[in-house]
C-alpha positions as CSV (number, residue, x, y, z in Angstrom):
1,M,117.0,112.4,96.3
2,T,115.4,109.0,96.8
3,K,112.2,110.1,94.8
4,L,114.5,110.9,92.0
5,I,116.1,107.6,92.2
6,D,112.7,105.9,92.2
7,W,111.6,107.8,89.1
8,M,114.9,107.1,87.4
9,A,114.6,103.3,88.0
10,A,111.0,103.3,86.7
11,V,112.1,105.1,83.6
12,C,114.9,102.7,83.1
13,A,112.8,99.7,83.6
14,F,110.2,101.0,81.1
15,L,112.8,101.8,78.5
16,S,114.5,98.6,78.8
17,I,111.3,96.6,78.4
18,W,110.1,98.9,75.5
19,L,113.4,98.5,73.6
20,A,113.4,94.7,74.2
21,L,109.9,94.6,72.7
22,L,110.7,97.1,69.9
23,Y,114.0,95.3,68.6
24,H,112.6,91.7,68.8
25,F,114.6,90.6,71.8
26,I,111.3,89.1,73.2
27,E,109.6,87.0,70.6
28,L,105.9,86.6,71.2
29,E,103.2,86.2,68.6
30,I,101.1,89.0,70.3
31,I,104.0,91.5,70.0
32,N,104.0,91.1,66.2
33,E,100.3,91.9,66.1
34,Y,100.7,95.1,68.1
35,R,104.0,96.4,66.7
36,G,102.6,99.8,65.8
37,L,101.2,100.3,69.2
38,I,104.4,99.3,70.9
39,S,106.3,101.9,68.9
40,L,104.0,104.6,70.2
41,L,104.0,103.5,73.8
42,P,106.4,106.3,75.0
43,V,104.0,108.8,73.5
44,F,101.1,107.4,75.4
45,T,103.1,107.1,78.5
46,V,104.1,110.8,78.4
47,F,100.5,111.8,77.8
48,I,99.2,109.7,80.7
49,F,102.0,111.2,82.9
50,G,100.9,114.7,81.9
51,L,97.3,113.9,82.8
52,Y,98.4,112.4,86.1
53,S,100.6,115.6,86.9
54,A,97.8,117.9,85.9
55,G,95.3,116.0,88.1
56,T,97.7,116.0,91.1
57,V,98.3,119.7,90.9
58,L,94.6,120.5,90.5
59,W,93.6,118.3,93.3
60,R,96.1,119.8,95.7
61,V,95.1,123.3,94.8
62,Y,91.5,122.3,95.4
63,N,92.3,120.9,98.8
64,F,94.7,123.8,99.8
65,N,93.3,124.9,103.2
66,D,93.4,128.6,104.4
67,C,95.1,129.3,107.7
68,N,92.7,132.0,109.0
69,Q,93.9,131.9,112.6
70,D,97.6,132.2,111.6
71,A,96.6,135.1,109.3
72,L,95.1,137.0,112.2
73,D,98.0,136.2,114.5
74,L,100.4,137.6,111.8
75,Q,98.4,140.7,111.5
76,M,98.5,141.3,115.2
77,E,102.2,140.9,115.2
78,I,102.5,143.4,112.4
79,K,100.4,145.8,114.5
80,D,102.5,145.2,117.5
81,A,105.8,145.7,115.6
82,R,104.4,148.9,114.0
83,K,103.5,150.2,117.5
84,D,106.9,149.4,118.8
85,L,108.7,151.1,115.9
86,I,106.5,154.3,116.4
87,A,107.5,154.3,120.0
88,K,111.2,154.2,119.1
89,G,110.7,157.1,116.7
90,F,110.2,155.5,113.3
91,V,107.9,157.5,111.0
92,F,105.5,155.7,108.6
93,Q,104.6,157.6,105.5
């Protein structure tokens, strides 16, 4: 839940700064020059967040490691369980 709180705090901080800039609560000369860019800032932010998310997912899929030894151990356990069930009278089809 702390990660959710971190993200919500960041979103609230971004929105409060963006709204302050958009509704002239902060008066700076440079803000008047870039008024159009400021109004599109949430769209850019969502786009950048999407790129970050896609990059993170792709990087983690690329670095996903196989557990070959664990797979072999699991197959041996399945074979042992199958032999045990056959010994107890279970019939596999």
